[in-house]
C-alpha positions in Angstrom: 70.6 23.3 -5.0 68.6 24.3 -8.1 66.9 27.7 -8.0 64.0 28.1 -10.3 63.0 31.3 -12.0 59.9 32.9 -10.5 56.8 32.5 -12.7 55.5 35.7 -14.3 51.8 36.0 -14.0 50.1 37.0 -17.3 47.0 39.0 -17.5 43.8 37.5 -19.0 43.4 40.6 -20.9 40.4 43.0 -20.9 37.7 40.4 -21.1 36.3 41.9 -24.2 35.1 39.4 -26.8 33.4 38.9 -30.1 30.4 36.7 -30.6 32.2 34.5 -33.1 34.7 33.5 -30.4 32.1 31.4 -28.4 32.2 27.7 -28.9 28.4 27.7 -29.4 26.0 30.6 -29.3 22.2 29.9 -29.4 19.4 32.0 -30.9 18.1 34.9 -29.0 21.1 35.4 -26.7 21.3 38.9 -25.2 24.5 40.3 -23.7 23.9 43.3 -21.5 26.4 46.1 -21.4 29.7 45.7 -19.6 29.7 41.9 -19.8 33.2 40.4 -19.9 34.4 36.9 -20.6 38.0 35.8 -20.6 37.6 32.4 -22.3 34.6 32.6 -24.7 36.1 29.7 -26.8 35.3 27.4 -23.8 31.6 28.4 -23.5 28.5 27.1 -25.1 25.3 29.2 -24.6 21.8 27.9 -25.3 18.8 29.6 -26.8 17.1 32.7 -25.3 19.7 33.4 -22.6 20.2 36.8 -21.1 23.8 37.3 -20.0 23.9 40.2 -17.5 26.5 42.0 -15.4 26.3 43.5 -12.0 24.3 46.7 -11.8 24.5 49.0 -8.9 21.3 49.7 -7.0 21.5 53.3 -8.1 21.6 52.3 -11.7 18.6 50.0 -11.3 16.6 52.7 -9.5 17.5 55.3 -12.1 16.3 52.9 -14.9 13.1 52.6 -13.0 12.6 56.3 -12.5 13.4 57.0 -16.1 10.7 54.6 -17.2 13.1 52.4 -19.1 12.5 49.3 -17.0 9.9 48.5 -14.4 11.9 47.7 -11.2 9.1 48.1 -8.7 9.5 44.5 -7.3 13.2 44.9 -7.0 12.8 48.2 -5.1 10.0 46.8 -2.9 12.3 43.8 -2.1 15.2 46.1 -1.1 12.9 48.2 1.2 11.5 45.1 2.9 15.0 43.6 3.3 16.2 46.8 5.0 13.1 46.7 7.2 13.8 43.1 8.2 17.5 43.8 9.0 16.4 46.7 11.2 13.9 44.4 13.1 16.6 41.7 13.5 19.1 44.2 14.9 16.5 45.6 17.4 15.6 42.1 18.6 19.3 41.1 19.1 20.4 44.2 21.0 
């Protein structure tokens, strides 16, 4: 019976990258803060693309309150979603 050595999992690293590492990078590409990519050499990005990362609701609301970004539709959507969930729960109890 042949016993094989267990495979050692390797980390992909931190996900930090340099723009020169992408296979193709179009004009007007915007990377928001905290974006990570483990294999940029496999990625082609077209023109005028915004690459974002998950923002918490608190960060989005704080951006709105500080006047940096107008998030009124996002906040309105969250409030309405919460309202709909409450109605749905009431109807199904």
